[in-house]
C-alpha positions as CSV (number, residue, x, y, z in Angstrom):
1,M,-12.5,6.8,1.8
2,Q,-15.2,9.2,0.7
3,A,-14.5,12.5,-1.1
4,G,-16.5,15.3,0.4
5,N,-16.6,17.6,3.3
6,T,-18.9,16.4,6.1
7,D,-18.1,19.1,8.6
8,P,-21.0,21.2,9.9
9,C,-22.1,23.9,7.4
10,P,-20.0,27.1,7.9
11,C,-23.2,29.1,7.9
12,G,-23.9,27.9,11.5
13,S,-27.0,25.8,10.8
14,G,-25.3,22.7,12.1
15,N,-26.1,20.8,8.9
16,K,-23.8,17.9,8.3
17,Q,-25.0,16.8,4.8
18,Q,-22.9,16.9,1.7
19,F,-24.1,20.4,0.9
20,C,-24.3,23.7,2.7
21,C,-27.8,25.0,3.4
22,G,-26.9,28.2,1.7
23,R,-27.9,30.7,4.4
24,Q,-24.9,32.8,3.5
25,G,-25.9,35.3,0.9
26,L,-29.6,35.3,1.9
27,D,-31.3,38.0,-0.1
28,G,-33.9,38.7,2.6
29,S,-37.0,38.0,0.5
30,P,-39.9,36.3,2.4
31,A,-40.2,33.6,-0.3
32,V,-36.5,32.6,0.0
33,A,-36.7,32.8,3.8
34,N,-39.6,30.3,3.7
35,L,-37.4,27.9,1.8
36,F,-35.1,27.8,4.8
37,V,-38.1,27.0,7.0
38,L,-39.0,24.1,4.8
39,L,-35.4,22.8,4.9
40,R,-35.2,23.0,8.7
41,Q,-38.5,21.2,9.0
42,G,-37.4,18.4,6.7
43,R,-40.2,19.0,4.2
44,H,-37.9,18.3,1.3
45,A,-40.5,17.5,-1.4
46,E,-42.3,20.7,-0.6
47,L,-39.0,22.5,-0.6
48,E,-38.2,21.2,-4.1
49,R,-41.6,22.4,-5.5
50,S,-41.3,25.8,-3.9
51,A,-37.7,26.3,-5.0
52,R,-38.5,25.3,-8.6
53,K,-41.3,27.9,-8.7
54,I,-39.0,30.7,-7.4
55,A,-36.2,29.6,-9.8
56,L,-38.6,30.1,-12.7
57,R,-39.2,33.7,-11.5
58,Q,-35.6,34.3,-10.3
59,P,-33.4,32.1,-12.6
60,K,-30.2,34.0,-11.6
61,S,-30.7,33.5,-7.8
62,G,-27.8,31.3,-6.8
63,I,-29.3,30.9,-3.3
64,V,-32.4,29.4,-4.7
65,W,-30.4,26.9,-6.8
66,K,-28.4,25.9,-3.7
67,L,-31.6,25.2,-1.9
68,L,-33.1,23.3,-4.8
69,A,-29.9,21.2,-4.8
70,A,-30.4,20.6,-1.1
71,A,-33.9,19.4,-1.7
72,H,-32.6,17.0,-4.4
73,A,-29.8,15.7,-2.2
74,M,-32.1,15.1,0.8
75,Q,-34.4,13.0,-1.5
76,R,-31.4,11.1,-3.0
77,K,-32.0,12.7,-6.3
78,N,-29.3,14.0,-8.7
79,A,-28.3,17.4,-7.3
80,I,-25.4,18.0,-9.6
81,P,-27.3,20.1,-12.3
82,A,-28.7,22.5,-9.6
83,L,-25.3,22.6,-7.8
84,T,-23.6,23.4,-11.1
85,K,-26.0,26.2,-11.7
86,A,-25.5,27.6,-8.2
87,A,-21.7,27.5,-8.6
88,H,-22.0,29.3,-11.9
89,L,-24.2,32.0,-10.5
90,L,-22.1,32.4,-7.3
91,P,-18.5,32.3,-8.6
92,D,-17.1,33.7,-5.4
93,D,-19.0,31.5,-3.0
94,A,-16.7,28.8,-1.6
95,E,-19.7,26.9,-0.2
96,A,-21.3,26.6,-3.7
97,H,-18.1,25.2,-5.2
98,A,-17.5,22.9,-2.2
99,N,-21.1,21.6,-2.4
100,L,-20.6,20.8,-6.1
101,G,-17.3,19.1,-5.3
102,N,-19.0,16.9,-2.7
103,A,-21.7,15.8,-5.1
104,L,-19.2,15.2,-8.0
105,G,-17.1,13.1,-5.6
106,A,-20.1,11.0,-4.5
107,A,-20.9,10.4,-8.2
108,R,-17.3,9.3,-8.9
109,E,-16.6,12.3,-11.1
110,L,-13.4,12.8,-9.3
111,E,-11.4,15.0,-11.6
112,A,-14.4,17.4,-11.8
113,A,-14.6,17.3,-8.0
114,V,-10.9,18.2,-7.7
115,R,-11.6,21.3,-9.9
116,S,-14.5,22.4,-7.7
117,Y,-12.5,21.9,-4.5
118,R,-9.6,23.9,-5.9
119,R,-11.9,26.7,-6.8
120,A,-13.5,26.7,-3.3
121,I,-10.0,26.7,-1.7
122,A,-8.9,29.6,-3.9
123,I,-11.9,31.6,-2.4
124,D,-11.4,30.3,1.2
125,P,-7.9,29.0,1.7
126,H,-8.3,28.8,5.5
127,H,-11.0,26.2,5.6
128,A,-9.5,23.0,6.9
129,G,-12.4,20.9,5.8
130,L,-12.0,21.9,2.2
131,Q,-8.3,21.0,2.3
132,N,-9.2,17.6,3.7
133,S,-11.9,17.0,1.1
134,L,-9.6,17.8,-1.7
135,G,-7.0,15.5,-0.2
136,N,-9.5,12.7,0.1
137,T,-10.4,13.1,-3.6
138,L,-6.8,13.1,-4.7
139,M,-6.3,9.9,-2.7
140,E,-9.2,8.3,-4.5
141,L,-7.5,9.2,-7.7
142,G,-4.3,7.6,-6.6
143,R,-2.3,10.8,-6.1
144,P,-1.1,10.7,-2.5
145,G,1.9,12.9,-3.3
146,E,-0.5,15.8,-4.1
147,A,-3.0,14.8,-1.3
148,I,-0.3,15.1,1.4
149,E,0.1,18.8,0.8
150,N,-3.6,19.4,1.4
151,Y,-3.6,17.2,4.5
152,R,-0.6,19.0,5.9
153,R,-2.4,22.3,5.2
154,A,-5.5,21.0,7.1
155,V,-3.2,20.1,10.0
156,E,-1.7,23.6,10.0
157,L,-5.2,25.1,10.1
158,E,-6.7,22.7,12.7
159,P,-3.8,21.2,14.6
160,D,-6.3,19.6,17.1
161,S,-8.2,17.7,14.3
162,A,-7.7,14.0,14.7
163,V,-9.3,13.5,11.3
164,A,-6.7,15.7,9.6
165,H,-3.8,13.9,11.3
166,G,-5.4,10.5,10.4
167,S,-5.8,11.6,6.7
168,C,-2.2,12.7,6.6
169,G,-1.2,9.3,7.9
170,N,-3.1,7.6,5.1
171,A,-1.3,9.5,2.4
172,L,2.1,9.0,4.1
173,R,1.4,5.2,4.3
174,Y,0.6,5.0,0.6
175,L,3.8,6.9,-0.1
176,G,5.7,4.3,1.9
177,Q,6.7,6.7,4.6
178,L,5.8,4.3,7.4
179,D,7.5,6.1,10.3
180,A,5.9,9.4,9.5
181,A,2.5,7.7,8.9
182,Q,2.8,6.0,12.3
183,A,3.5,9.4,13.9
184,S,0.4,10.9,12.3
185,Y,-1.8,8.1,13.5
186,R,-0.4,8.3,17.0
187,Q,-1.2,12.0,17.0
188,A,-4.7,11.3,15.9
189,L,-5.0,8.8,18.8
190,A,-3.6,11.4,21.2
191,L,-6.4,13.8,20.1
192,N,-9.1,11.1,20.0
193,G,-8.3,7.9,21.8
194,E,-11.6,6.4,20.9
195,S,-11.1,6.6,17.2
196,A,-11.5,3.1,15.8
197,D,-10.2,4.3,12.4
198,A,-7.0,5.6,14.0
199,H,-6.4,2.3,15.9
200,Y,-7.1,0.4,12.7
201,N,-4.8,2.5,10.5
202,L,-2.0,2.4,13.1
203,A,-2.4,-1.4,13.1
204,I,-1.9,-1.6,9.4
205,V,1.4,0.4,9.6
206,L,2.7,-1.6,12.5
207,R,2.1,-4.8,10.6
208,L,4.0,-3.5,7.7
209,Q,6.8,-2.7,10.1
210,N,6.8,-6.2,11.5
211,R,5.7,-5.0,14.9
212,V,3.0,-7.6,15.0
213,T,2.2,-7.7,18.7
214,E,1.5,-3.9,18.8
215,A,-0.4,-4.1,15.5
216,E,-2.7,-6.8,16.8
217,A,-3.3,-4.9,20.0
218,H,-4.5,-1.8,18.1
219,C,-6.6,-3.9,15.8
220,R,-8.3,-5.4,18.8
221,K,-8.8,-1.9,20.3
222,A,-10.5,-0.8,17.0
223,L,-12.9,-3.8,17.3
224,Q,-13.6,-3.1,21.0
225,I,-14.7,0.4,20.0
226,N,-16.6,-0.8,16.9
227,P,-17.2,-4.6,16.9
228,D,-18.8,-4.4,13.5
229,M,-15.9,-2.6,11.8
230,A,-15.5,-4.8,8.7
231,P,-12.0,-3.5,7.6
232,A,-10.6,-4.3,11.1
233,I,-12.2,-7.8,10.9
234,V,-10.4,-8.3,7.5
235,L,-7.1,-7.1,9.1
236,S,-7.7,-9.6,11.9
237,A,-8.1,-12.3,9.3
238,K,-4.7,-11.3,7.8
239,F,-3.1,-11.7,11.2
240,L,-4.4,-15.2,11.3
241,A,-3.1,-15.9,7.8
242,D,0.3,-14.6,8.8
243,R,0.4,-17.3,11.5
244,G,-0.7,-20.0,9.0
245,Q,-4.2,-20.3,10.4
246,F,-5.8,-20.1,7.0
247,Q,-9.2,-21.8,7.8
248,E,-9.7,-19.5,10.8
249,S,-8.7,-16.6,8.6
250,E,-11.4,-17.4,6.0
251,E,-14.0,-17.7,8.8
252,W,-13.2,-14.1,9.8
253,L,-13.4,-12.9,6.2
254,R,-16.8,-14.5,5.9
255,R,-17.8,-12.6,9.1
256,A,-16.7,-9.4,7.5
257,I,-18.7,-10.2,4.4
258,A,-21.8,-10.8,6.5
259,L,-21.4,-7.3,7.9
260,E,-20.4,-5.7,4.6
261,P,-21.6,-7.9,1.8
262,E,-19.8,-6.1,-1.0
263,S,-16.5,-5.5,0.7
264,P,-13.8,-6.0,-2.1
265,D,-11.1,-6.3,0.6
266,A,-12.9,-9.3,2.2
267,W,-13.9,-11.0,-1.0
268,G,-10.4,-10.4,-2.5
269,A,-8.5,-11.9,0.4
270,I,-10.1,-15.4,0.3
271,P,-8.2,-16.7,-2.8
272,H,-4.9,-15.9,-1.2
273,L,-5.7,-18.4,1.7
274,R,-5.8,-21.5,-0.4
275,K,-5.9,-22.9,-3.9
276,M,-9.2,-22.1,-5.6
277,R,-11.3,-24.9,-7.1
278,P,-13.7,-24.9,-10.1
279,D,-16.5,-25.5,-7.6
280,D,-15.8,-22.1,-5.9
281,T,-18.4,-20.7,-8.3
282,A,-20.3,-18.8,-5.5
283,W,-17.1,-16.9,-4.7
284,L,-16.4,-16.1,-8.4
285,E,-20.0,-14.9,-9.1
286,G,-19.9,-12.7,-6.0
287,A,-16.5,-11.3,-6.9
288,L,-17.4,-10.6,-10.5
289,R,-20.7,-8.9,-9.5
290,I,-18.9,-6.6,-7.1
291,A,-16.0,-5.9,-9.5
292,G,-18.6,-4.8,-12.1
293,K,-19.9,-2.0,-10.0
294,A,-18.5,1.6,-9.8
295,L,-15.7,0.9,-7.4
296,A,-12.8,3.1,-6.6
297,P,-9.9,2.0,-8.8
298,R,-7.8,0.7,-5.9
299,R,-10.7,-1.4,-4.5
300,E,-11.5,-2.9,-7.9
301,S,-7.8,-3.6,-8.5
302,R,-7.6,-5.6,-5.3
303,L,-10.6,-7.7,-6.4
304,R,-9.3,-8.2,-9.9
305,F,-6.0,-9.6,-8.6
306,A,-8.0,-12.1,-6.6
307,I,-10.2,-13.0,-9.6
308,G,-7.0,-13.5,-11.7
309,K,-5.8,-16.0,-9.1
310,Y,-9.0,-17.9,-9.2
311,F,-8.7,-18.4,-13.0
312,D,-5.0,-19.2,-12.7
313,D,-5.7,-21.8,-10.0
314,T,-8.4,-23.3,-12.2
315,K,-6.1,-23.2,-15.3
316,D,-8.2,-20.7,-17.4
317,Y,-5.1,-18.8,-18.3
318,P,-6.6,-16.3,-20.8
319,Q,-9.3,-15.2,-18.3
320,A,-6.6,-15.1,-15.6
321,F,-4.4,-12.8,-17.6
322,Q,-7.3,-10.6,-18.6
323,N,-8.1,-9.9,-15.0
324,Y,-4.5,-9.5,-13.9
325,R,-4.0,-7.0,-16.7
326,R,-7.1,-5.0,-15.6
327,A,-5.9,-5.2,-12.0
328,N,-2.5,-3.7,-13.0
329,E,-4.0,-1.0,-15.1
330,L,-6.2,0.1,-12.2
331,A,-3.3,-0.1,-9.7
332,K,-1.1,2.0,-12.0
333,S,-3.7,4.7,-12.1
334,C,-3.6,5.0,-8.3
335,Q,0.2,5.6,-7.9
336,Q,3.0,7.6,-9.3
337,N,4.3,6.5,-12.6
338,H,7.5,4.4,-12.7
339,D,10.4,6.4,-14.1
340,M,12.7,4.1,-15.9
341,Q,15.2,6.8,-16.6
342,A,15.3,7.8,-12.9
343,L,16.0,4.1,-12.0
344,A,18.8,3.9,-14.5
345,R,20.3,7.1,-13.0
346,T,20.1,5.6,-9.5
347,V,21.9,2.5,-10.6
348,D,24.5,4.6,-12.3
349,L,25.0,6.6,-9.0
350,I,25.3,3.4,-7.0
351,I,27.9,1.9,-9.3
352,R,29.8,5.2,-9.4
353,S,29.6,5.9,-5.7
354,Y,30.1,2.4,-4.1
355,D,33.2,1.1,-5.9
356,P,35.9,-1.1,-4.5
357,A,38.0,1.9,-3.5
358,W,35.1,3.4,-1.5
359,V,34.6,0.1,0.3
360,S,38.3,-0.1,1.2
361,R,38.3,3.4,2.6
362,N,35.2,2.9,4.7
363,Q,35.2,-0.7,5.7
364,G,37.2,0.0,8.9
365,D,34.3,2.1,10.2
366,G,31.8,-0.7,10.3
367,I,31.2,-3.5,12.9
368,A,32.5,-7.0,12.2
369,S,29.4,-9.0,13.3
370,S,28.6,-12.3,11.7
371,R,25.1,-12.3,13.1
372,P,23.2,-10.6,10.2
373,I,22.3,-12.8,7.2
374,F,20.8,-11.0,4.2
375,I,18.7,-12.8,1.6
376,V,18.5,-10.6,-1.5
377,G,17.3,-10.7,-5.1
378,M,14.3,-9.8,-7.1
379,P,11.0,-10.0,-5.2
380,R,9.2,-13.2,-5.9
381,S,12.4,-15.1,-6.6
382,G,12.1,-17.5,-3.6
383,T,13.5,-15.2,-0.9
384,T,10.6,-16.2,1.6
385,L,11.2,-19.9,0.9
386,A,14.9,-19.6,1.6
387,E,14.2,-17.7,4.8
388,Q,11.6,-20.2,5.9
389,I,14.1,-23.1,5.5
390,L,16.7,-21.2,7.5
391,A,14.3,-20.0,10.2
392,A,13.3,-23.6,11.0
393,H,16.8,-24.0,12.4
394,P,16.8,-23.4,16.2
395,A,19.8,-21.1,16.0
396,V,18.2,-18.8,13.3
397,F,15.7,-16.1,13.7
398,G,13.7,-15.0,10.6
399,A,13.1,-11.3,10.8
400,N,11.1,-11.1,7.6
401,E,11.7,-7.9,5.6
402,L,13.4,-5.1,7.5
403,G,13.2,-1.8,5.7
404,Y,16.3,-0.4,7.3
405,W,19.0,-0.1,4.7
406,G,17.2,2.1,2.2
407,G,16.8,4.7,5.0
408,A,20.3,4.1,6.3
409,S,21.8,4.8,2.9
410,A,19.8,8.1,2.7
411,A,21.0,9.1,6.1
412,Y,24.6,8.4,5.1
413,L,24.3,10.5,2.0
414,A,22.7,13.3,4.1
415,A,25.7,13.2,6.5
416,M,28.0,13.3,3.5
417,K,26.3,16.5,2.1
418,A,26.4,18.1,5.6
419,G,30.1,17.5,5.9
420,E,29.7,15.3,9.0
421,N,32.1,12.6,10.2
422,L,31.3,9.8,7.8
423,G,33.2,7.1,9.7
424,K,31.2,7.9,12.8
425,E,28.0,7.9,10.9
426,M,28.8,4.5,9.3
427,H,29.5,3.0,12.7
428,R,26.3,4.5,14.2
429,L,24.2,3.0,11.4
430,A,25.7,-0.4,11.8
431,D,25.3,-0.3,15.6
432,E,21.7,0.9,15.3
433,Y,20.9,-2.0,13.0
434,L,22.5,-4.6,15.2
435,G,20.6,-3.1,18.1
436,M,17.4,-3.6,16.1
437,L,18.3,-7.3,15.6
438,E,18.9,-7.6,19.3
439,G,15.5,-6.3,20.0
440,L,14.0,-8.9,17.6
441,S,15.9,-11.8,19.0
442,A,18.4,-11.6,21.9
443,D,19.8,-15.2,21.6
444,A,19.7,-16.4,18.0
445,L,23.2,-16.9,16.5
446,R,22.0,-15.7,13.1
447,V,19.2,-13.3,12.2
448,V,17.9,-13.3,8.6
449,D,16.8,-10.1,7.0
450,K,15.0,-11.1,3.7
451,M,14.3,-7.7,2.3
452,P,14.8,-8.4,-1.4
453,A,15.5,-4.7,-2.3
454,N,18.7,-4.8,-0.2
455,F,20.4,-5.9,-3.4
456,L,20.6,-2.2,-4.2
457,S,22.6,-1.6,-1.0
458,M,24.9,-4.6,-0.8
459,G,28.1,-2.6,-1.1
460,F,27.0,-0.1,1.6
461,I,25.9,-3.0,3.9
462,H,29.2,-4.7,3.3
463,A,31.1,-1.6,4.4
464,A,29.0,-1.2,7.5
465,L,28.9,-5.0,8.4
466,P,32.0,-6.5,6.7
467,N,31.3,-10.0,8.1
468,A,27.7,-10.2,7.0
469,R,26.8,-12.8,4.4
470,F,24.5,-12.5,1.4
471,I,22.3,-15.3,0.1
472,H,21.3,-14.2,-3.4
473,L,18.2,-15.9,-4.9
474,E,18.0,-16.3,-8.7
475,R,14.9,-17.4,-10.6
476,N,13.9,-17.7,-14.2
477,P,13.5,-14.0,-15.2
478,I,10.2,-14.4,-16.9
479,D,8.7,-16.4,-14.0
480,T,10.0,-13.7,-11.6
481,C,8.5,-10.8,-13.5
482,L,5.2,-12.7,-14.2
483,S,4.9,-13.5,-10.5
484,L,5.4,-9.8,-9.7
485,Y,2.8,-8.8,-12.2
486,F,0.3,-11.2,-10.6
487,Q,0.7,-9.8,-7.1
488,D,-1.1,-6.9,-5.4
489,F,1.7,-4.8,-3.9
490,D,-0.3,-1.6,-3.4
491,A,2.3,1.1,-4.2
492,T,5.3,-0.9,-3.0
493,Y,6.8,-1.7,-6.5
494,S,5.9,1.0,-9.0
495,Y,7.5,-1.0,-11.8
496,A,5.4,-4.1,-11.3
497,N,2.2,-2.9,-13.1
498,E,3.7,-2.9,-16.7
499,L,5.5,-5.7,-18.4
500,D,8.0,-3.3,-20.1
501,H,8.8,-1.7,-16.8
502,L,9.3,-5.1,-15.2
503,A,11.7,-6.1,-18.0
504,H,13.7,-2.8,-17.6
505,Y,13.8,-3.2,-13.8
506,Y,15.1,-6.7,-14.1
507,G,17.8,-5.5,-16.5
508,E,18.9,-2.9,-13.9
509,Y,18.9,-5.5,-11.2
510,L,21.3,-7.6,-13.3
511,R,23.5,-4.6,-13.8
512,V,23.8,-3.6,-10.2
513,M,24.4,-7.3,-9.1
514,K,27.2,-7.6,-11.7
515,H,28.8,-4.5,-10.1
516,W,28.6,-5.9,-6.6
517,R,30.7,-8.9,-7.8
518,S,33.6,-6.5,-8.0
519,V,32.9,-5.0,-4.6
520,V,31.8,-7.7,-2.2
521,P,34.2,-10.7,-1.7
522,A,33.0,-13.8,-3.5
523,E,33.1,-15.8,-0.3
524,L,30.4,-13.6,1.3
525,I,27.8,-14.3,-1.5
526,L,26.0,-17.5,-2.1
527,D,24.0,-17.7,-5.3
528,V,20.9,-20.0,-4.9
529,S,18.8,-21.0,-7.9
530,Y,15.1,-21.1,-7.0
531,E,14.5,-23.9,-9.5
532,E,17.3,-26.0,-7.9
533,L,16.0,-25.1,-4.4
534,V,12.5,-26.5,-5.1
535,D,14.0,-29.5,-6.8
536,D,16.2,-30.4,-3.8
537,H,15.5,-28.2,-0.8
538,E,17.4,-30.3,1.6
539,F,20.6,-30.2,-0.4
540,W,20.4,-26.4,-0.7
541,G,19.2,-26.0,2.9
542,R,22.5,-27.8,4.0
543,K,24.5,-25.6,1.6
544,M,22.9,-22.4,3.0
545,L,23.4,-23.4,6.6
546,E,27.0,-24.3,5.9
547,F,27.5,-21.0,4.3
548,I,26.3,-19.1,7.4
549,G,28.3,-21.3,9.7
550,L,25.7,-23.7,11.1
551,A,25.2,-27.5,11.0
552,W,22.2,-29.1,9.4
553,D,19.1,-29.6,11.6
554,P,16.3,-32.0,10.5
555,R,13.7,-29.5,11.4
556,C,14.8,-27.5,8.3
557,S,13.3,-30.3,6.1
558,N,9.9,-29.6,7.7
559,F,10.1,-25.8,7.3
560,H,6.4,-25.7,6.2
561,E,5.3,-26.8,9.7
562,T,6.8,-23.9,11.6
563,S,4.4,-21.5,13.2
564,R,6.4,-18.3,12.7
565,I,4.7,-15.2,11.5
566,I,5.1,-14.5,7.7
567,N,3.4,-11.4,6.4
568,T,4.6,-11.5,2.8
569,A,2.6,-12.4,-0.3
570,S,4.1,-15.9,0.0
571,N,2.7,-16.7,3.4
572,W,0.4,-19.5,2.1
573,Q,2.9,-21.0,-0.4
574,V,5.8,-21.5,2.0
575,R,3.5,-23.4,4.4
576,Q,2.8,-26.0,1.8
577,R,5.1,-28.9,0.9
578,I,7.5,-28.1,-1.9
579,N,6.0,-28.4,-5.4
580,K,7.4,-27.4,-8.8
581,S,4.2,-25.9,-10.3
582,A,5.7,-22.4,-10.3
583,V,8.7,-23.5,-12.4
584,Q,8.3,-22.5,-16.1
585,R,4.9,-21.1,-15.2
586,W,5.3,-18.4,-17.8
587,R,4.7,-20.9,-20.5
588,N,1.0,-20.8,-19.7
589,Y,1.0,-17.1,-20.6
590,E,3.6,-16.9,-23.3
591,Q,1.1,-15.4,-25.9
592,F,0.6,-12.4,-23.6
593,L,4.2,-11.7,-22.6
594,G,5.9,-10.0,-25.5
595,P,7.8,-7.3,-23.5
596,L,9.3,-10.1,-21.3
597,L,10.3,-12.7,-23.8
598,H,13.7,-11.3,-24.4
599,L,14.5,-12.0,-20.8
600,A,14.6,-15.7,-21.6
601,R,17.9,-15.0,-23.2
602,A,19.2,-13.1,-20.2
603,S,22.5,-14.7,-19.1
604,A,23.1,-15.7,-15.5
605,I,24.9,-13.0,-13.4
606,E,28.6,-13.6,-13.6
């Protein structure tokens, strides 16, 4: 995503460069008029010489400085000094400030670019291109919450702009508002059905929503429109990895690299397809070379996570941690700060609101279906492994992570505030969820929803679906937090980029789980130790199946051979035979883990 407005120049010249030609404000002198002739004729070196001479005679002519900047930009020279001078001399010229913002953005001076765009917008608040440019720069800075306001303003000003709708979708996606992002991308496609970018972005959102068939169709459409679109080729590689076709996935990533040799996304995806070896030096050298360049923080972050994995796989733990730490610092700069106090208040509210008395009052409004099975716990605690074992059973459908109950809880609270019939709303939400499961699998006796964060909603889910069962995965707390710290989650888990935030989040997880013990009947919760699961997966597979009312099936022993789609960070690991290398993994990094070490004393949830 580039910062900068590339709309045609508002002066009417048709120029689509990263500067305006400056015809507005023309002082009428023949010498200045001749500069425009040179610009139109593409005689940029001559334009530079002539503009410099005039600037010596008329040092306070903002128009001349704008044209000198144009000559510099056209020759790929540094135009920022001339643009800065022009903006200073023309304080009320929106074009001058926008031009400077474009150049600063291209030079990665993003905070300065934001200031220039804000000044331009203050002068011309009705220019949609300026709103979009400011939004793009804020996105580069990892501030989607601010960017969305500018994108929405751009949509208001130009409702028929596919670019504005697509940009709005990008910000919404980073904010985790996937339904709204999808709507924006669909609107962009309605306005411009031949937009490869819109098809590609829609494919990303649909994949995140587990609508894989639709996602792949839109990705294919993007490649039909633009066969050399490297990001869409990278996404196609991810679809192959989701199906366990790791060798084919790497071949597609190599194809993307051939088209875009310095693509951090393509280079960064390779280590997640297999265990890296010491002889993967060509990959390491290329990744380090690209990471050392002036990349946008989010792109370097993605690559640093991959470099960290290389060093972890090859057992160079200090180098691994150094790169993981850099990756997390960059990722943190691209998203909203994690608010530990807000999290604690949320947990307080959950405990206060969903107590045993509330469940007793509301349970009769739910639907007594035994079909849903919820796997909950901290992310990276073995939830994908547990689901994979269960989903190998012919009577079980693994639905991956369904992001339903967070929104359902919010809808219930909204109904509560509006004074609506809460019993009716509870029933509606339960029925809607069961309908969603029916759409995913019409015949499976059990459907597994392995969204780990559902541990925050267990009491609410129990009231809505009183016969649903919960399989709760527990793992060594330091191993859990370290695994989170080592994963690239985009903006999904704001707490995962700092060790002290991870430690605090884990403590709040323990607190809310302890509360659910007093709310959800014990016979509806099965605690599964990750360490015991990898030690004897058949014993625990039998135990989990018995818990959900099914007999053992030998196919569950060969869970790693199933071809189901898995689009979580564990899609490679759970397709390998069980190994215990992740148990007590934190010992390799003990010297770096000060904020987490007290978790070693955390007692098991009672």
